[in-house]
Backbone as CSV, one residue per row, in Angstrom:
resi,resn,N_x,N_y,N_z,CA_x,CA_y,CA_z,C_x,C_y,C_z
1,MET,178.993,255.127,376.012,179.694,254.315,375.095,179.313,253.267,374.967
2,GLN,179.054,252.723,374.264,178.376,251.439,373.658,179.449,250.079,374.032
3,ARG,178.476,249.266,374.611,179.286,247.855,375.100,179.704,247.198,373.830
4,ILE,178.645,247.050,372.921,179.250,246.114,371.666,179.317,247.259,370.142
5,LYS,180.446,247.320,369.784,180.063,248.107,368.433,180.530,247.182,367.282
6,THR,180.057,247.893,366.105,180.115,247.306,364.748,181.682,246.908,364.441
7,GLY,181.773,245.594,363.861,183.264,245.032,363.792,183.926,244.175,365.011
8,ASP,182.974,244.239,366.270,183.563,243.247,367.153,182.895,241.916,366.975
9,THR,183.893,241.009,367.434,183.264,239.446,367.271,182.431,239.180,368.532
10,VAL,181.279,238.487,368.449,180.501,238.417,369.300,180.119,236.728,369.286
11,GLU,179.114,236.194,370.229,179.089,234.765,370.615,177.375,234.808,371.040
12,VAL,176.691,233.952,370.310,175.259,234.276,370.547,175.210,233.138,371.910
13,ILE,174.413,233.685,372.894,174.557,232.870,374.314,173.143,232.233,374.424
14,ALA,171.819,232.620,373.448,170.577,232.080,373.562,170.145,232.124,372.403
15,GLY,168.781,231.296,372.323,168.479,231.209,370.825,168.479,230.212,369.922
16,LYS,168.310,230.054,368.540,168.211,229.134,367.852,169.868,228.758,367.268
17,ASP,170.247,230.134,367.567,171.971,230.025,366.649,173.051,229.947,368.244
18,LEU,172.653,229.278,369.139,173.433,229.228,370.269,174.813,228.907,369.998
19,GLY,175.668,229.443,370.718,176.976,229.048,370.547,177.828,229.514,369.280
20,GLU,177.334,230.020,368.335,177.760,230.684,367.044,178.637,232.093,367.228
21,ARG,179.748,232.137,366.493,180.518,233.334,366.780,180.210,234.019,365.162
22,GLY,180.207,235.229,365.616,180.656,236.040,364.265,180.794,237.456,364.481
23,LYS,180.869,238.066,363.143,181.294,239.907,363.390,180.229,240.364,362.808
24,VAL,179.982,241.879,364.056,178.787,242.662,364.118,179.072,243.572,362.927
25,GLN,177.760,243.128,362.040,177.733,244.416,361.000,177.226,245.464,361.251
26,SER,176.071,245.628,362.037,175.616,246.946,362.606,174.796,246.829,363.865
27,VAL,174.752,247.954,364.350,174.278,248.164,365.881,172.977,248.874,365.758
28,LEU,171.727,248.483,366.173,170.697,249.242,366.538,170.662,249.388,367.726
29,PRO,171.037,250.936,368.283,170.913,250.972,369.724,169.353,251.578,370.231
30,LYS,168.523,252.471,369.317,167.044,252.268,369.618,166.262,251.436,369.797
31,LYS,166.538,250.161,369.209,165.748,248.933,369.134,166.553,248.009,370.147
32,ASN,167.400,248.360,370.340,168.266,247.326,371.390,168.543,245.696,370.710
33,ARG,169.052,245.969,369.390,169.369,244.744,368.510,170.746,244.983,367.861
34,VAL,171.207,243.847,367.747,172.544,243.799,366.638,172.412,242.925,365.333
35,VAL,172.968,243.096,364.438,173.041,242.475,363.131,174.470,241.742,363.309
36,VAL,174.401,240.399,363.083,175.463,239.560,363.085,175.729,238.649,362.302
37,GLU,176.914,238.826,361.153,177.036,238.271,360.264,176.723,236.534,360.308
38,GLY,176.343,235.979,359.473,176.282,234.360,359.386,175.084,234.046,360.903
39,VAL,174.478,234.697,361.206,173.514,234.511,362.419,172.141,235.185,362.191
40,ASN,171.050,234.083,362.593,169.591,234.513,362.306,169.651,234.881,360.979
41,ILE,169.933,233.882,360.091,169.674,234.281,358.521,168.469,234.059,358.420
42,LEU,167.705,235.123,357.640,166.512,235.109,356.995,166.140,234.729,355.402
43,HIS,164.817,234.304,355.202,164.905,234.531,353.481,163.427,235.419,353.277
44,LYS,163.946,236.003,351.987,162.829,236.855,351.461,162.861,236.156,350.054
45,HIS,161.570,235.947,349.800,161.206,235.375,348.379,160.863,236.861,347.757
46,GLN,161.184,236.812,346.468,160.924,237.839,345.408,160.297,237.447,344.269
47,LYS,159.214,237.966,343.888,158.680,237.489,342.553,159.420,238.071,341.286
48,ALA,159.239,237.582,339.950,159.990,238.076,338.794,159.246,239.446,338.344
49,ARG,160.173,240.172,338.306,159.408,241.592,337.700,160.419,242.224,336.690
50,GLN,159.703,243.196,335.999,160.700,244.043,334.832,161.159,245.065,335.537
51,ALA,162.232,245.266,335.395,163.253,246.404,336.083,163.672,247.118,334.515
52,GLY,162.924,247.949,334.203,163.328,248.783,332.811,163.050,247.885,331.843
53,THR,164.144,247.858,331.021,164.397,246.865,330.049,164.266,245.572,330.189
54,ARG,165.100,245.120,331.281,165.354,243.862,331.429,164.369,243.367,332.375
55,GLN,164.677,241.848,332.390,163.532,240.949,333.338,164.645,240.303,334.248
56,VAL,163.972,240.642,335.611,164.530,240.173,336.905,163.844,238.959,337.209
57,PRO,164.729,237.762,337.350,164.007,236.354,337.576,163.304,236.335,338.944
58,ALA,162.638,235.456,339.535,162.367,235.257,340.639,163.349,234.464,341.724
59,GLN,163.631,235.104,342.899,164.609,234.724,343.517,164.417,234.566,345.092
60,ILE,165.688,233.866,345.721,165.071,233.916,347.504,166.425,234.435,347.996
61,LEU,166.210,235.339,348.358,167.465,236.472,348.956,167.498,235.818,350.615
62,LYS,168.802,235.467,351.003,169.203,235.132,352.299,169.808,236.319,352.708
63,PHE,169.733,236.791,354.196,170.590,238.001,354.716,170.280,237.839,356.316
64,PRO,171.147,238.158,357.022,171.188,238.151,358.619,170.162,239.152,358.934
65,GLY,169.358,238.676,359.927,168.411,239.611,360.749,169.076,240.127,362.161
66,PRO,168.334,241.153,362.708,168.689,241.675,363.787,168.286,240.566,365.031
67,ILE,169.377,240.473,366.001,168.948,239.680,367.069,169.047,240.446,368.306
68,ASP,168.413,240.406,369.505,168.465,241.105,370.742,169.806,241.125,371.311
69,LEU,170.098,242.630,371.689,171.603,242.465,372.439,171.656,241.879,373.492
70,SER,170.839,241.331,374.366,171.095,240.292,375.404,171.083,239.029,375.174
71,ASN,171.203,238.701,373.895,171.722,237.256,373.574,172.823,237.094,373.003
72,VAL,173.581,238.059,373.238,174.945,237.937,372.573,175.823,238.579,373.642
73,MET,177.164,238.232,373.619,178.373,238.225,374.202,179.395,238.961,373.369
74,LEU,180.329,239.677,373.984,181.179,240.042,373.409,182.537,238.957,373.662
75,VAL,183.171,238.731,372.695,184.383,237.843,372.738,185.773,238.666,372.652
76,CYS,186.518,238.406,373.740,187.688,239.386,373.982,188.708,238.722,372.739
77,PRO,189.452,240.158,372.201,190.193,239.726,371.215,191.757,238.947,371.736
78,SER,192.042,239.165,373.256,192.972,238.806,373.537,193.273,237.476,374.355
79,CYS,192.324,236.897,375.189,191.802,235.804,375.780,191.081,234.855,374.734
80,ASP,190.317,235.412,373.874,189.388,234.390,373.058,188.360,233.903,373.923
81,LYS,187.955,234.293,375.057,186.778,233.952,375.696,185.552,234.701,375.656
82,ARG,184.181,234.559,375.585,183.255,235.527,375.845,183.171,236.087,377.080
83,THR,183.057,237.383,377.169,182.942,237.972,378.499,182.200,239.441,378.698
84,ARG,181.956,239.700,379.719,181.093,240.699,380.069,182.119,241.911,379.993
85,VAL,181.673,243.215,379.707,182.612,244.343,379.296,182.367,245.587,380.369
86,GLY,183.538,245.573,381.059,183.790,246.692,381.876,184.165,248.001,381.242
87,PHE,184.248,249.170,382.027,184.985,250.558,381.289,186.145,250.785,382.626
88,ARG,186.969,251.468,381.792,188.119,252.228,382.590,188.537,253.348,382.265
89,VAL,189.031,254.426,382.651,189.424,255.681,382.337,190.972,255.697,382.348
90,ARG,191.718,255.723,381.148,193.093,255.644,381.215,193.626,256.913,381.744
91,GLU,194.969,257.124,381.949,195.728,258.202,382.477,195.793,259.170,381.527
92,ASP,195.145,259.132,380.211,195.437,260.131,379.201,193.845,260.621,379.215
93,GLY,193.257,259.999,379.823,191.796,260.660,379.953,190.615,259.869,378.944
94,TYR,191.276,259.144,378.307,190.189,258.443,377.505,189.446,256.887,377.942
95,LYS,188.281,256.965,377.985,187.354,255.962,378.719,187.533,254.573,377.535
96,VAL,187.765,253.453,378.091,188.002,252.251,377.071,187.251,251.295,377.818
97,ARG,187.183,250.535,376.826,186.156,249.127,377.259,187.304,247.921,377.507
98,VAL,186.915,247.310,378.874,187.908,246.238,379.368,187.168,245.026,379.396
99,CYS,188.022,243.775,379.136,187.462,242.320,379.504,187.645,242.120,380.702
100,ARG,186.433,241.812,381.344,186.408,241.232,382.840,187.165,240.110,383.178
101,LYS,187.682,239.328,382.045,188.068,238.007,382.674,189.997,238.215,382.847
102,CYS,190.403,238.873,381.588,191.766,239.156,381.526,192.178,240.263,381.625
103,ASN,191.415,241.563,381.941,191.786,242.781,382.369,192.242,243.635,381.130
104,ALA,192.258,243.190,380.188,192.867,243.821,378.918,191.899,244.954,378.231
105,ASP,192.423,245.851,377.631,191.678,247.014,376.946,191.261,246.040,375.792
106,ILE,190.154,246.500,375.414,189.376,246.153,373.972,189.256,247.306,372.987
107,GLU,190.069,247.189,371.990,189.773,248.557,371.274,189.357,248.230,369.902
């Protein structure tokens, strides 16, 4: 089970975007990276080009790039603090993530 999943709110704890919070757009587990909305914004310059019968103008695209998983921490939805993630098996047999600060389940 992953500690950080798509849709979680995380806080950056290292790097140029230190202290920023954002929602996880995607997780790349094989590369140990995560893409967070509004963090690590990259710029891609595109030349003007012909796309079929229409002309596409030159533009600069801005998009969030991947950041290393060790540079982010999960923000607990109940206590609104950044926290480490623990695991617990409930009585019904499901394994759930748990906030280490307030001991609440993270769904």
